[in-house]
C-alpha positions as CSV (number, residue, x, y, z in Angstrom):
1,M,-15.9,52.7,23.0
2,S,-13.2,54.5,25.0
3,T,-10.7,52.7,27.2
4,N,-12.3,54.0,30.4
5,K,-15.8,52.9,29.3
6,K,-14.5,49.4,28.4
7,A,-12.8,49.1,31.8
8,E,-16.0,50.2,33.6
9,K,-18.1,47.8,31.6
10,A,-15.7,44.9,32.3
11,I,-15.6,45.6,36.0
12,T,-19.4,46.0,36.1
13,N,-19.9,42.7,34.4
14,L,-17.5,41.0,36.9
15,V,-19.2,42.6,39.9
16,D,-22.6,41.5,38.6
17,R,-21.3,38.0,38.5
18,I,-19.9,38.2,42.0
19,R,-23.1,39.6,43.4
20,A,-25.0,36.7,41.8
21,C,-22.4,34.2,43.3
22,S,-23.9,31.1,45.0
23,I,-20.7,29.0,45.5
24,C,-21.3,28.9,49.2
25,T,-24.6,27.1,49.9
26,D,-24.4,27.0,53.7
27,L,-24.0,30.7,54.7
28,P,-26.0,31.4,57.9
29,L,-27.8,34.4,56.4
30,G,-27.4,33.4,52.8
31,P,-25.2,35.0,50.1
32,R,-24.9,38.8,49.9
33,P,-21.5,39.7,48.5
34,L,-20.3,43.1,49.7
35,L,-17.7,45.0,47.8
36,Q,-17.0,48.4,46.3
37,V,-14.8,48.7,43.2
38,D,-14.2,51.0,40.2
39,P,-11.2,51.1,37.8
40,A,-10.5,54.7,38.9
41,A,-10.1,53.8,42.6
42,R,-6.8,54.9,44.1
43,I,-7.0,53.3,47.6
44,L,-7.9,49.7,48.2
45,I,-9.2,48.5,51.6
46,A,-8.5,44.7,51.9
47,G,-10.4,43.5,54.9
48,Q,-11.6,40.3,56.3
49,A,-15.4,39.7,55.7
50,P,-18.6,41.5,56.4
51,G,-20.1,41.3,59.9
52,R,-23.7,40.6,60.6
53,K,-24.7,44.3,60.8
54,T,-23.1,45.2,57.5
55,H,-24.6,42.1,55.9
56,V,-28.1,43.2,57.0
57,K,-27.5,46.8,55.8
58,G,-25.8,45.7,52.6
59,V,-23.1,48.3,53.1
60,P,-19.4,47.4,53.8
61,F,-18.0,48.9,57.0
62,D,-21.2,50.6,58.0
63,D,-20.6,49.9,61.7
64,A,-18.3,50.9,64.6
65,S,-15.3,49.3,62.8
66,G,-16.0,51.5,59.8
67,D,-16.3,54.6,61.9
68,R,-12.9,53.9,63.4
69,L,-11.4,53.1,60.0
70,R,-12.8,56.4,58.5
71,S,-11.3,58.2,61.4
72,W,-7.9,56.6,60.9
73,M,-8.0,57.6,57.2
74,G,-9.3,61.1,57.9
75,V,-12.2,60.8,55.4
76,D,-15.9,61.3,55.7
77,R,-18.6,58.8,54.6
78,Q,-19.1,60.5,51.3
79,T,-15.5,60.1,50.3
80,F,-15.3,56.6,51.8
81,Y,-18.2,55.3,49.8
82,N,-17.1,57.0,46.6
83,E,-16.0,53.9,44.5
84,K,-14.0,56.1,42.1
85,K,-11.7,56.9,45.0
86,I,-11.8,54.0,47.4
87,A,-12.2,50.3,46.6
88,I,-13.3,47.8,49.3
89,L,-12.5,44.2,48.7
90,P,-12.7,41.8,51.6
91,M,-11.1,38.4,51.6
92,G,-14.6,36.9,51.9
93,F,-17.4,38.8,50.3
94,C,-20.3,37.4,52.5
95,Y,-20.9,37.2,56.2
96,P,-19.4,33.8,57.3
97,G,-21.3,33.4,60.6
98,T,-20.3,33.6,64.2
99,G,-18.2,31.2,66.3
100,K,-17.3,30.9,70.0
101,S,-14.9,33.9,69.9
102,G,-16.5,36.2,67.3
103,D,-17.1,36.1,63.6
104,L,-15.8,33.0,61.7
105,P,-12.9,33.4,59.3
106,P,-13.6,34.6,55.8
107,R,-14.8,31.9,53.5
108,A,-11.9,30.5,51.5
109,E,-14.0,30.1,48.3
110,C,-13.9,33.8,47.4
111,E,-10.2,34.1,46.9
112,P,-9.6,31.6,44.1
113,A,-12.9,32.4,42.4
114,W,-12.8,36.1,42.3
115,R,-9.8,37.9,44.0
116,E,-7.2,38.0,41.2
117,A,-9.8,38.7,38.6
118,I,-11.1,41.8,40.4
119,L,-7.6,43.1,41.4
120,E,-6.6,43.0,37.7
121,K,-9.3,45.5,37.0
122,L,-8.1,48.0,39.6
123,P,-5.0,49.5,37.8
124,N,-4.9,52.8,39.6
125,I,-4.5,51.6,43.2
126,K,-1.6,53.4,44.9
127,T,-2.0,52.1,48.4
128,T,-3.7,49.0,49.9
129,L,-4.8,49.1,53.5
130,V,-4.4,45.4,54.7
131,I,-6.7,44.7,57.6
132,G,-6.4,41.6,59.8
133,Q,-4.6,38.4,59.7
134,Y,-6.3,36.8,56.7
135,A,-5.7,39.8,54.4
136,L,-2.2,40.1,55.7
137,R,-1.4,36.5,54.9
138,W,-2.6,36.9,51.3
139,H,-1.2,40.4,50.5
140,L,2.1,40.2,52.4
141,G,2.9,36.5,52.1
142,T,6.3,35.7,53.5
143,A,7.0,39.4,54.1
144,R,4.8,39.2,57.2
145,K,6.5,39.1,60.6
146,D,5.8,36.6,63.4
147,N,2.5,38.2,64.5
148,L,0.2,41.1,63.7
149,T,1.8,43.5,66.2
150,K,5.3,43.0,64.7
151,T,3.9,43.3,61.2
152,V,2.2,46.6,61.9
153,Q,5.3,47.9,63.7
154,A,7.2,47.2,60.5
155,W,4.7,49.2,58.5
156,Q,7.4,51.5,56.9
157,S,9.0,48.5,55.2
158,Y,5.8,48.0,53.2
159,W,4.8,51.6,52.8
160,P,3.3,53.2,50.7
161,E,2.2,50.3,48.5
162,L,0.8,48.4,51.5
163,L,-0.1,49.4,55.0
164,P,-0.7,46.5,57.5
165,L,-3.4,47.4,60.0
166,P,-5.1,45.8,63.0
167,H,-8.8,45.3,62.6
168,P,-10.6,48.5,63.7
169,S,-13.2,46.5,65.7
170,P,-14.1,47.7,69.2
171,R,-13.0,44.3,70.3
172,N,-9.4,45.3,69.7
173,I,-9.5,48.2,72.2
174,R,-7.0,46.5,74.4
175,W,-4.5,46.3,71.5
176,F,-5.0,50.0,70.8
177,M,-4.3,50.8,74.4
178,Q,-1.2,48.5,74.6
179,N,0.2,50.0,71.4
180,P,0.0,53.8,71.7
181,W,2.8,54.1,69.0
182,F,0.1,53.1,66.4
183,D,-2.0,56.3,67.0
184,A,1.2,58.4,67.4
185,Q,3.1,57.2,64.3
186,V,0.9,55.3,61.8
187,I,-2.3,57.2,61.8
188,P,-0.8,60.7,61.1
189,A,1.2,59.2,58.2
190,L,-1.9,57.4,56.9
191,R,-4.1,60.5,57.0
192,E,-1.5,62.6,55.2
193,H,-1.0,60.0,52.5
194,V,-4.8,59.5,52.0
195,Q,-5.2,63.2,51.4
196,L,-2.3,63.3,49.0
197,V,-3.5,60.3,47.0
198,L,-7.1,61.4,46.8
199,S,-6.4,65.1,46.0
C-alpha cells in the first residue's frame, strides 16, 4: 500500500471514530460531529462549533457565516467543500446549544479526545484560518493579544502559518463596520494567498 493510501486510510478510520463519538450525552440535538479533512488539504479552517442550521444540514459553514467566509477567501462552494484542498476542523464538532447571547461555547470534550490526533494527520497544511476566541486561544496560546481586535490587527506577525479572524457571523456586522482596515488590508492578502496555496 502506498504512503498516500495509508494516510488516507488512517484519517478515514479516525474520522469514522469521530463521527461515531458519543462522549457528550447531553447535546440538545444529539451528537452529529461535523468536520472535513484529508491528508492532502493545504488550508485548515479552525472554527468554533457548528450552529443549529449547519447541524441540521450536516454540512459545516452552510449558512450566512459560510457565505461570508467563502467571500473572504475568494473561493466558490465547490472549492470550499473539496476536502483535498480545504480542511474544516472546529474546536467543538457538534452543535452545543443556545444560551442567552447566542450559541454556547464549543464543548471542551472534543479537544483532548480528538484534536491533536486529527491535526497530526494533516501534514500538508500551509495556512490555518483561526476563527473566534476559542480557536484563537488554542492555536495562538500566549501569542494572542489582549482582545480579538488587537489580535486580528497583528495578523502579519502570525502570517502566513496562521491568520486570526473574527467570526464571519452576521452578528458581527458592527465589528466589520468599526474596523474597515480588515476589509482593506486583511481580505486582499487572504484571497491572494489562498489562490497561491491552492493553485
